[in-house]
C-alpha angles and dihedrals in degrees: 000000000000121000115240111246123227133190123248119186116205130188109217134168114272091240091056091049090054091048091051092048092048092049092047090051091050091050093045094237136112123267087247093054093048093047092048091050093047094047093046092049094047094046090051091050090050091051091049091049091050093049092048092046090053092045095051093043088063093057130071125227094254093054092048092049093048093049091048091051091050090051092051090051090054090051091051091050091050090046090062090060116101092235094069111096119233092247089060097050121112 
């Protein structure tokens, strides 16, 4: 099923418009494609930031520290396995 497209008109500074056009040209895509990609990416990053902020706000410093220590212990255990390359050892 295809999403229905809608039109959004934005007023942006002329300099930004030129930057967007130049970047789109460099990438070999239309201004619309580049703008859609950039907006989608930024909105997703904002959502992720919001979710993480909410998640961490519900935990205290002691819990975070304890969980981090447990994670490091698991990494150390895995590091002792022969399958871990030297460059990945602690």
